[in-house]
C-alpha positions in Angstrom: -13.6 9.5 16.8 -14.0 6.2 18.6 -11.9 4.2 21.1 -11.3 0.5 21.0 -9.0 -0.7 23.8 -5.6 0.6 23.0 -6.5 1.7 19.5 -7.5 5.1 18.3 -9.0 5.3 14.8 -7.6 8.5 13.6 -8.1 9.0 9.9 -9.9 7.5 7.0 -8.4 5.3 4.2 -4.8 5.7 3.3 -4.1 8.9 1.4 -7.4 10.6 2.3 -5.8 12.8 5.0 -9.3 13.4 6.5 -9.2 13.4 10.3 -12.1 11.5 12.0 -11.2 12.8 15.5 -11.6 16.2 16.9 -8.5 18.4 16.7 -6.8 19.1 20.0 -5.3 22.5 19.6 -2.1 23.3 21.4 -1.9 25.9 24.1 1.3 27.7 24.7 3.0 27.1 28.1 2.8 29.7 30.8 6.4 30.7 30.3 5.7 31.7 26.8 7.4 28.8 25.0 5.1 27.0 22.5 4.6 23.3 22.8 7.1 21.5 20.7 6.0 18.5 18.7 8.4 16.0 17.2 7.3 13.8 14.3 9.8 10.9 13.9 9.6 9.1 10.6 10.1 5.5 9.6 13.1 4.0 7.9 14.3 0.8 9.6 18.0 1.0 10.6 18.2 4.6 9.5 16.0 5.3 12.5 19.0 5.2 14.8 19.5 8.8 13.5 16.5 9.8 15.7 18.7 9.2 18.8 21.2 11.8 17.6 18.3 14.2 16.9 16.9 13.8 20.4 20.3 14.2 22.0 21.0 17.5 20.3 17.5 18.9 20.8 17.6 18.1 24.5 21.1 19.6 24.9 19.9 22.8 23.1 16.9 23.1 25.4 14.3 22.1 22.9 12.9 19.0 24.7 9.7 18.0 22.9 6.3 18.1 24.7 4.7 15.8 22.1 6.0 12.9 20.1 4.4 11.1 17.2 6.4 8.2 15.7 6.1 5.8 12.9 7.8 2.4 12.8 11.4 2.8 14.1 10.4 6.4 14.9 7.8 5.1 17.3 10.4 2.8 18.9 12.9 5.6 19.5 10.2 8.1 20.4 8.5 5.7 22.8 11.8 4.9 24.6 12.5 8.7 24.9 9.0 9.4 26.3 9.5 6.6 28.9 12.9 7.9 29.9 14.8 5.0 28.3 16.7 6.8 25.5 20.0 5.7 27.2 18.9 2.1 27.2 18.0 2.0 23.5 21.3 3.9 22.7 23.3 1.3 24.5 21.5 -1.5 22.7 22.0 0.1 19.3 25.7 0.5 20.0 26.1 -3.2 21.0 24.7 -4.5 17.7 26.9 -6.5 15.3 26.0 -8.2 12.1 26.0 -11.5 14.0 23.8 -10.2 16.8 21.3 -8.7 14.4 20.8 -12.1 12.7 20.5 -13.7 16.1 17.6 -11.4 17.0 15.6 -12.5 13.9 13.4 -15.5 14.9 12.6 -16.7 11.4 9.6 -19.0 11.0 7.5 -20.7 8.4 3.8 -20.5 8.2 3.3 -17.1 9.7 2.2 -13.8 8.0 5.9 -12.6 7.9 9.4 -14.0 7.9 10.0 -13.0 11.5 7.9 -13.8 14.5 9.2 -10.9 16.5 9.2 -12.6 19.8 12.9 -11.9 20.6 12.6 -8.2 19.8 9.4 -8.1 21.9 11.3 -9.5 24.9 14.1 -7.0 24.5 11.5 -4.1 24.5 9.8 -5.6 27.6 13.1 -5.7 29.4 13.1 -1.9 29.7 9.5 -1.0 28.9 7.4 -3.7 30.7 4.4 -2.2 32.4 4.6 1.1 30.6 1.3 2.5 29.3 1.1 5.2 26.7 -1.5 7.3 28.7 0.7 7.4 31.8 3.9 8.7 30.0 5.1 12.1 31.0 4.4 13.5 27.5 1.8 13.1 24.8 2.8 10.2 22.6 1.3 8.4 19.6 2.6 5.4 17.6 1.2 5.2 14.0 0.0 1.9 12.6 -1.9 0.8 9.5 -5.0 -1.4 9.8 -4.8 -4.5 7.6 -7.6 -4.8 5.1 -9.0 -1.3 5.3 -5.7 0.7 5.1 -6.9 3.0 7.9 -4.3 5.0 9.7 -4.4 4.2 13.4 -3.0 6.4 16.1 -2.2 4.3 19.2 -2.5 6.7 22.1 -3.5 4.4 24.9 -2.6 0.9 26.2 0.6 -1.1 26.6 3.6 0.8 25.0 5.4 -2.3 23.8 2.4 -3.6 21.9 1.9 -0.2 20.2 5.5 -0.1 19.2 5.4 -3.7 17.8 2.3 -2.8 15.7 3.9 0.4 14.4 7.0 -1.4 13.0 5.4 -4.6 11.7 6.7 -4.3 8.2 4.5 -6.5 5.9 6.2 -9.6 4.7 9.0 -9.2 7.3 7.1 -9.2 10.7 3.8 -10.7 11.6 1.0 -8.2 12.0 -0.1 -7.4 15.6 -3.7 -7.7 16.8 -4.8 -4.9 19.0 -8.4 -3.9 19.9 -9.8 -6.5 17.5 -7.8 -5.2 14.6 -4.8 -6.5 12.8 -2.2 -3.8 12.5 1.0 -3.3 10.6 3.7 -0.8 9.8 2.4 2.8 10.0 4.9 3.9 7.3 2.5 2.5 4.7 0.1 5.4 5.3 2.1 8.1 7.2 5.9 7.8 7.1 6.4 11.2 8.9 3.4 11.8 11.2 3.3 15.6 11.3 -0.5 15.6 11.4 -0.6 13.4 14.5 1.9 15.6 16.3 -0.3 18.7 15.7 -3.5 16.9 16.7 -1.8 15.9 20.0 -1.4 19.6 20.9 1.9 20.8 19.4 2.2 24.5 18.5 5.2 23.9 16.3 6.2 20.6 14.7 9.8 19.5 14.0 9.8 16.4 11.8 12.7 14.0 11.1 12.4 12.7 7.5 14.7 9.7 7.1 14.0 9.4 3.4 14.9 13.0 2.3 18.4 12.0 1.1 17.6 8.7 -0.5 15.8 9.1 -3.9 15.8 11.5 -6.8 13.3 14.3 -7.3 10.8 12.0 -9.0 11.2 13.3 -12.6 9.0 11.6 -15.1 11.0 10.2 -18.0 9.0 9.6 -21.2 9.8 7.1 -24.0 13.1 6.1 -22.3 13.1 2.5 -23.5 16.3 1.5 -25.3 15.9 -0.9 -28.2 18.3 -3.9 -28.1 20.9 -4.0 -30.8 19.9 -6.4 -33.6 21.8 -9.6 -33.0 21.7 -13.0 -34.7 20.7 -15.7 -32.2 23.3 -18.5 -32.6 22.0 -21.8 -33.7 21.8 -24.5 -31.1 23.4 -27.8 -32.1 20.7 -30.4 -31.7 22.8 -33.4 -32.9 22.8 -36.3 -30.5 25.7 -36.3 -28.2 26.7 -37.9 -24.9 27.1 -34.3 -23.6 23.7 -33.1 -24.7 23.1 -31.3 -21.3 26.3 -29.1 -21.8 24.9 -28.1 -25.2 21.6 -27.0 -23.8 23.1 -25.0 -20.9 25.6 -23.4 -23.1 22.9 -22.3 -25.5 20.9 -20.9 -22.6 23.9 -18.9 -21.5 24.4 -17.5 -25.0 20.8 -16.4 -25.3 20.9 -14.8 -21.9 24.0 -12.9 -22.9 22.1 -11.3 -25.8 19.5 -9.9 -23.5 22.0 -8.6 -21.0 25.5 -9.4 -19.9 26.7 -9.9 -16.3 26.4 -6.2 -15.6 22.7 -6.2 -16.5 21.6 -9.3 -14.6 18.1 -9.3 -13.3 17.9 -7.7 -9.8 17.5 -10.1 -6.8 14.4 -10.3 -4.6 16.0 -8.5 -1.7 17.2 -5.6 -3.8 13.7 -5.2 -5.4 12.0 -5.2 -2.1 14.4 -2.6 -0.6 14.2 -0.3 -3.6 10.4 -0.6 -3.7 10.2 0.3 0.0 12.5 3.3 -0.5 10.5 4.6 -3.5 7.2 4.1 -1.7 8.3 5.9 1.4 9.8 8.7 -0.6 6.6 9.4 -2.6 4.2 9.0 0.4 6.4 11.3 2.5 6.4 14.0 -0.1 2.7 13.8 -0.5 1.9 14.0 3.2 4.5 16.7 3.9 3.2 18.8 1.1 -0.3 18.6 2.5 0.7 19.3 6.1 4.2 20.8 6.1 6.2 20.9 9.4 7.6 24.1 10.8 11.1 22.6 10.6 12.3 19.5 8.8 15.4 17.7 9.8 16.8 15.5 7.0 19.9 13.4 7.9 22.1 12.4 5.1 21.4 8.7 5.1 21.8 7.7 1.5 24.8 5.4 2.4 22.8 3.6 5.1 20.9 0.5 4.2 17.5 -0.4 5.6 19.0 -3.3 7.6 22.4 -1.7 8.6 21.4 -1.9 12.3 25.1 -2.6 13.1 26.1 0.9 12.0 24.4 2.7 14.8 27.3 4.9 15.9 27.7 6.4 12.4 23.9 6.8 11.9 23.4 8.5 15.3 26.2 11.0 14.5 24.5 11.8 11.2 21.3 12.6 13.1 23.3 14.9 15.4 24.9 16.7 12.5 21.6 17.2 10.7 20.0 18.6 13.9 22.8 21.0 14.6 22.4 22.4 11.1 18.7 23.2 11.8 19.1 24.8 15.3 18.8 28.3 14.0 15.7 27.4 12.0 14.2 25.8 15.2 14.9 28.9 17.2 13.3 31.1 14.5 10.2 28.9 14.4 9.8 29.1 18.2 10.3 32.9 18.2 7.8 33.3 15.4 5.3 31.2 17.4 5.8 33.3 20.5 5.0 36.5 18.4 1.9 34.8 16.9 0.4 34.0 20.3 
């Protein structure tokens, strides 16, 4: 383990799962209740569901002692740890499509499409001066080191900068430099940071997986390549004409129609990026959770929510509440089992 300013180098290259820091084992509280750790996963706008999760857990008496968050999970978890859940809830509820666009300070020449200055100022409005090490509970924001792929646990330093590094989605936000390292979205290496929550002292870990309802089960399909029906390509009339351009464009349309009609048009860039992100998050989440499963997993039904549907906060928060209520009995059973074990 080594420290570098606000940065804690936690594990080796992405996917290795090999801790490089000593494990900090949890110790049950004096009243017999085990320390509860919450691992909040990444998922852009779907992360508003974390608000509903935290509301229900707190109401039920299961306030977490440890929070590890990735990307939007770090933002919600950091605000909760700083006592600002109400502020982020109000902000989420105020968003409209127009306001979301207004918060995006697009620029040319950077490492991403969005500079992130406007979002930074919003975070600073409520979190300015907050440092991770002085929060009333253990907290870590997960980030990825650019170039090496190392998983970085941010457990010290300015809270706002740690949150920005954790949600710096490549190609969308500029990476953030902390401790001499360029950092980007932690979801690239650990979308649901169960391991970090355990290492920070949690006896039981409840995770919130925002991707559990999004993709299929990952079935491998072999030799599923359909052959196009044999068609005769229409001849292109090459005779000189004053409307020669119409002839060329018309021929191009006819050739394209043979490859695929309007219902089979090539997907757009945005659609490809979103689907690629969903698939990557789903597969990495499964792998990491299989290697270090949580005691309880909360999986909100978010298949209808888009990555950038930030304006649908009220609906997303409610889905988080519903998912958590469904798991309350399992949480109580996990806590009871932990009490017996110790």
